[in-house]
C-alpha positions, 0 to 999 in steps of 0.5 A: 444481526439476522439470526444472531450470526455475523454477516458472511461478508465483513471488514477484517479487524485491521489494527486501529481501524475506525471504519463503519460496518460493511453491513446492516440488516435489510434486503439486497437483490442478489444474482446468485450466479454472478455473486458466487463467481465473484466470491470464489474468484476473490476468496472472501467471506468468513474470516478470510484474513485468518491464519493458514495452518498446514493441515496436510492434504489427507486431513478430514476437517471437523467444524461442529456447531455444537458438542452433540454434533462433535460427538456425532462426527467422532462416532462416525470416524473410521480408523487411520485418518488424519483428523483436525477440528475447529471446536472452540470450548469442546473437548477433543480426543488426543488423535485430533489436531485442534485448530484455532477458530479464526483460521482462513476458511478458504485455505482450509477448504482448499487443503482438506481432503473432506470437511464435516461441518455444522450448517451454521459454519462459514466453512460449510458454505465455503467448502460447498462453493469450493467443491470440497467434499462436504458432509453437513450436520444439523440445520442452520443458515447454510443448510443445503450448501452441500447440494446448492451452494450458490442458492445458500450464498444468495440467501446468506447475502440477501438479508443484509444491506451493504455500505462503504466502511469509508464513507457510509454510502450505499454499496452493492454486494459486488462493491463490497466483494471488490473491496474485500478482494483488495484487502485479501490481496494486501493481507496475503502479500503481508503473510510472508513478512516475518519481521520489519526493521528500521520503522520508527514508532511514529510511522507505525500509526499508519503502517500497522494496517498496511503491513498487517498479516491478518492474524498477528501484530506486525513484528517490528524489530531492532535486532535480528530475528532468526528465521525458520528452517525454510527461510523467511521474508523480512523487510527493512526501512534501510535508511533507518536500519543500522548498517551492522544489522543490514550486514547480518541480514545479508548473510542470513537465509533471508529474502530482504525487501524494502519498505518506503514512503509511497508517492502520495505520502501525507499532508506534511513532511516526513522530516516533521514525523508526519506518518505516511499515508502510503507505502511500498513494499518491494522484494525485487529492489527499490524504485529509486535504485536503477542498479537492479530491477525493482517491483515497480520497474517489472510492473512498468516493463511487463505489466498488463494495463487493461482498459479499466485500469487505464481508465482509473489512472486517467481519472486519478491523474485528472483529480490530482491535477484539479485538486493540486495534490502532490506528494505532501498533500494539497497546494496552499501557496500559489505562484504570484508572478512569473517572467512574462514572455520568457521560457521558464524552467523549474529546477527542484532541489533534493536531499543530497544524502538521500538514497535516491540521489546516492543510487539514482543520481550518482551523488549529484549535488543541487548546485551541480544540478543548477549548473547543468540546467543552465547549460541545457537552458542558456536563455531560460528564466530558471526558478530554483526551489529547494527541497522542503525537508532542507528548507525545514532545517532537517536534511542536507542539501542547502545551497547558499543563495549567492551560489544558486543565483549564479545559475538561477534567476530566482529562488522560491521557498514557500510556493507549492510545487504544483503552482510552480509546475503550472507556471513553467514550461519545463522541469529539470530534476535529478530523481525528484518526484517533481518530475513525475508530477510535472508529467501529470501536468503536461510539462517537458521533463529533463532527468539528470539522474535515473528516476523510476519514470525515466526511460519509458519515452516520456522524458528527456533522459540525460542519466544512464538509463538501464537498457532493460527499460525498453517498453514505451508507455503512455502517461496513463500506463505510467500512472497506473503502475506507479500509483494504482498497482505498486503502492498501498494506501491508508485512509486517515479517517478510518485507518483502513487500507484504501484505494488511491482515489479515496486518499486523494479525495480526503486530501482534496477535502482537507480531512487527511491531516494527522496531528501529534505533539511530536509533529509540532515539536519537529516543526518548531525544531526545524524553524529554529535550525533554519534560523540558525543556519546563517550563523552555524553554516549550511548543510 
């Protein structure tokens, strides 16, 4: 590394990540003005993921490079000032508050009254860029940043080449800043999370990085963790959190959010203990419960979907369809035949005790859905596809074939959902994500419950859609809010949080699989349960 120093732009140390470096020695062309504006807007560079201590707005912050610089700073101090210092391995006077070396320098620069720093400190450059009163000590890589911070930044960035930590492809400095900005937003959103409940160990393999706050391990808990005097934000996977604990949380001074699977989840079933590659954290409600607004509903109702975001959404939609990717990965079993010349309707079963059915589907059963679909489509060729978790033998919702065939013309288990959607004219769901996937593929969708994508003018809605959903959305806007803004994703190869597009490419290339002994065990357990079902009764 040039001069023995770490690069100013670098990858945060996400738990378990195996990404390639963001930088290597070399030369890059830098537009000082554009780069400085982008850096300041994103607040990245240095250890931007670090802790954010409360230092008080009148504090003079010292950040020496050497012991000699520290002594020079101390000799110049006046009386009565609040002093804090980042001085690892150096002795400080008792009146000086010691700060850890890995604090967020942007936070410190925004909160200190003045900064005295050695010219090799990232904090010095950030103070100069932020306009914080700065006094430089010594000579170093950021010399002159008190008077010409943009030039100092350009010098610091131009001695590196930049590349994607996901794929190794060449990046511009602006590409690197854009990715660091996304990581900063994720980390900042996680800083408020004081505890996480109801998350099984096998899910933590991927959730660790998606929930990391930048400075400490994710605080998973089985019992209630007391909060600070000013209250805290905590999150729970509610379906896996004991009711007594949820009741306790409801009584405490806790802002409780929910964590759940995202909509492009994994290659393999959650019921088989395949960890999620996407997740959502929602503090307003949860997307599948229409009884109250969720963060997703707020995004869809009032979000700003500009041209760039809509363009990304359109491209993502095309790629999902081209690659036959759905919630559980890439399609493998295609539709072999279909009723020629008839109007074909797909009815998708769901897990009957799933919270989305209990909240957004009024407890509707799969058999009731089939009956309603037949009533709506009396002349159609109806294909029923049971939910894969039910077929796998792990969840409630089995319908005896004889009962299903009273309303359906055929039952298909092993055909991929995307192949079935492609083969039919319309889809009927309670709240299933299959309805959203059908919209992506241009199919008519009827909702018998209230999924997140109902009520925006894109579906025929037979459920009780909340009157607060008044906006008419384009399909690209629905995709933008649901797949680009709301969820968070992780790259299964590098274990770094990533854009949706990268995860989709990993799935398309067949490199998104995660294997473990537990997954294999659950797959075999499901097969045995499915084989035994005719003898012990369905669920």
